[in-house]
N, C-alpha and C positions, 0 to 999 in steps of 0.2 A: 532380625529386621522387625521393626515395630509393625502392629497390625495396621492394615489399610482402613481408610474410613469407609462406612457403609453408605452414607447419603451425602449429598451435596446440594448447594443452592445454585441454581442456574437461571438466566434469563433466556426464555425461549421464544421463537417466532410463533405468533398466534393469528396468522393470516395476513394477506397484503393490506397495508394501510393502517393495521391495528398496532397499539403499542405492545412492546414485548411484555411477557407475563412471567413473574416470578414463580419458579417451580422448584420442586424437590426431586432430585433423580438419584437413582442408585448408582453406586461407583463399583465397577467391576475390576478384578485383577487383569492386566493386559495379556492378551493371547498372542501367540506367534511371534512376530517381529515388531510388535507395538511395545510402546512405553506409556506409564502412567505418569502424568506430571501435575504437581500442585501448582496451580496458577498464581503468580504474584502480580502480574499486570497484563492488561490486553488493550491494545490501541483501538479507537473508534475511527474506522476508515469510511470514506465516502461510498465504497462498495457495500458496506453494511447497510447503508440507506437504500441502496438499489435492491438488495435483498428484502429489507423490511417493506419497501414501497411496491414490491412486486414487479420491478423493471427486469430482474433476472428470473426467468421462468423456472418452474419445477424444482424448487428447493427441497431438501429433505423434509419430511413431515415433522413439524415442531422442532425444526433445526435450532441449535444454539449458535448464534452468530459469533463473529470475531476470528480474525485471522492474522493478528499482530501479537502473538501470545508469547509471554515470558514466564518461565517457571522453573521449577527443579524436579528432577526425576525422582519418584519415590517407589517405583516398581518396574521391573523389566521383564518383557515376555521371554519365553524359553529360546527363541530363536533370534532376538534383537542383539545385535553386535556392535552398534556405534555408540552406545552411551552406558554409563553406569548410575547407580543410585547416588544421588547428591549433586549431579551434573546440573548446571544451569544451562537451559537450552531455549532457543526460539522456534516457534512454529509459524510458518508462513501460509500464504493462500494456497499454494500448490501442496496438496497432501498426499497425492498417490499417482503414480503413472504406470502404464502397463509394461513398458520396455519391449514390446513386441510389435506394436503397429508401425506402420511406414513412417509416421513422424518420429517416433522414439528411435527407430533404427537409424535414422539419418541425422540425430542429434538435435531434434526439435521437440523435446519432451514437453515443452510448453503449449504444444498443439496436440498432445496426446488425445487419441480418440476415446480413450477410457479413463481420462483423468478424473480425480476427485479433488474437491476444493474445500479447504477448512472453513467452516462457518457458513457453508452453502449446501453441499451435497454430503458433507460429514460434519459432526458437531464441532463447534469452535471454542473459543476461549472466553466468552461471557459466563464464566462458571468458576467455581472454585477448583475443579480438576478437569483435565482433558486427556482423553487417550489419543495418541499420535503414532503413526508409522515412524519408526526410529530413523529410517533412511531420509526422512524429510523433516527432520529436527536438527538444528544447528547450534554448535557452541557460540556463545555470545562474547564479545570483547569485554574485558574486565573494566574498561574505562567508563562503562555506562551503568547507571543505576537501573533497575528494573524498569521503571517508568520511562526513562530515556531510551532504553533499548527497543521498547514495543514499537514505536513509529518506524524504526529501521527496517522492520520485517514486512512491510508492503509499501508505505510511503517511500522508504528508502530503496528496497529491491526493485519495485516497478519504475520508480524515478531513475534508478541507475541504468536499468535496461533501455529506458528512453534515451537518456543521456549519451549512452554509447553510441547511438545513431547519429548524433550531432556533436560528437566530442571534438571534431576538427572545426567547428564553427567558431570564427573569431568573435562575432557578435550573436549572443544567444538570447532570443526572447522566451519568456516563460508566462503562460497565460493561466490565470487562477492560482494566485499565490496563497496556497494553503499547505497542508502537511508535506505533500511530496515536493512542492515547489521550494519551500524553505530549506530542504535538505539538498536538492539538486543545485540550488544557487550557491550554496557553500562548496560543493563538489567543483562546480563550473569555475568559481573565483579561484579556488586552489589550483585549477588547471590553467590558469592564465586567460579565461574567456572574459569578454565584457558581457555582463548580464543586464538585460533590460526586462523589468518586472511589469507584468500587466494585471491590475486588480479590478475588483468591483469599483464602479464610480463611487467616489466619497470615502473609500476605505483607507483612511488616512494611517491607521495602525499597521495594516499589511505593507503599505508603502514605506512606512518608516522602518519596519523590520527588514524589508528588502535592502533598503539603503545601508542599514546597520550591518547587514550580512556581505556587503560589497557591491551591490548593484549599481551600475553607474547611471541608471535612469529608472524611475518608477512613475507609473500613471495609470489612468483608467484604460480598460480593454478596448474602448472604441476610439482610442487616439494613436496615431501614427508615431513610431519612435523617431528619434532625431535622425537616425542613420538607418539605412537598410540593414536587414538582419540576414545572416548567413544560415541560421537555423532557428527553429522554434519548436517549443513543446506546448501542447494545449492539455492541461490537467482538468480544467473545469469541464463539467459534462454538458456543455453548451454548444451545440451545432452551429449556431449563428456567429460563433467566433472564428469559424474556418475562413470565410472570405476576408475579413480584415487581417487575419494572420498571414494569409497568402499574399495579400497587397503589401505587407510589411516585409516580405522576403525579396532579397536580391535574386537576380538570375542564377540558377543552379542551387538555390537554397532548398532545404529539407524541412518538412513541417511533419511533426510526429504527434499522433493522437494517442494520449496516454491512458485514456480511460476505458473501462470495460463496458461502459454504457454511455451513450451520447444522445442528446435530442437530435432531431432530423437536421441535416446539413442543407441550407437553402440553396436554391439554384444559384449557380455562379458563372460569370463569363469565362470563357476559355483563356482570355488574356492573363488572368490571375494565375493560371497554372503554366502557361507557355513560358519558354525561356528555360526549359529543363528543370523547372521546380519539381520537387518530388513531395508527394503526401502519402503517409502510410500509417498504419496503426501498430500498436504493441499489445501482444496478448500474454498475459500471465507471467511466468518467469521460469528459470531453470534452476537447478540445484547449483550450477556452476556460477550463475549470477550471484547467488547467495554467498558462496565461498569467497568469490572476488570482492564483492562489496563489504562484506563484514570484516575482511582483512584490511580493506582500504579506510573505512570510515574512521577508525581511531588515528590513522596517520594524517588525515586532513587538518585538524580533527573536526568531524561533523558534530555539531552540538544542537541536538533536537530541543525545540522549545515545546514544553508539554503543560497542559492543564489536567489535573487529575480529578476523577469523580469516584465515588464508591461504586461497587458492583451494581447494587440495587438501584442506582440513579442512572442505569444505562439509557433509559428513555430520555432523561434530561440531557445526557451527553449527546445522544443522537440529534436531538432537536437543536442543541447549541451548534453542532457541525452543519446542520441543514441550513441555519439561518446566518451562518458566517459569523457567529458571535465570539470566536476566540482567533487568537494569532498563534500559528503553529499547529500542534496535534492535540487531540483529546485522548486521554488513557483512563481506562478503568483500572482501579488499584484495589486488590483485595485486602481485607482486614488482616 
């Protein structure tokens, strides 16, 4: 086995509202059930913005963000059983669960009381190397390049978990047509649903992509769709979208809130919820979600649209995502 690197370049959190700082970190051999991965690509997710901006409280001190990590195993801890050196794996947001709390025992590990999250409470993939629990790293379909595979690990997985709650909707609305939405739209069209895409006002590029992916309608988020929706997902972290999304739902429809953070939801009249409409959130993901989705993605086939940036341009990538300056997903790609 070739010798392991001693040092790596990483982009680390430097306080809420501050740009990420380039740092040199030590690289240590993996212990216990962990694996050491040489990172090839890491997606830039809107959740990373919530970490950088301080919306998510109490991150690990000087945490390395990034939870859409693609790379190859270069070392295996003594008790790791799931992967071998050379395997290509993906590391998602959920990085550890206890297996013992009341949620884990009833099959809801996404709600684990002692969960650890990649790029938030444990170091993530904005770096040349990452150490991960082997149980929470997943084999990736060969159909995808490293950059294409990266957004599958959060935009795809969280999108899939949201979509499962409205998979029976004939007419599905998607609010906020970014990384997750452009993946879910492909999944919904493949499943025979009519997709209605809601974007920022004037975002012609996102609306055009939605139509190219099979949406039957695309328009601004403050516009009512031409037909009542049976289900809807809000990916944009904008609470003011909840009332118009509920207003667009037919009776008995379900509205899913797919973000980990959202601005305050304004007061709304009961009439918008009445008629057995349902509003619910989605939190994190489970390992079973990953197994299911990564098997399904190449069958659709889902084709992520990605724009790549070098690792040291992480701050540029974050600002591009913040401003809605690209269509699809942003991905950091290592040299």
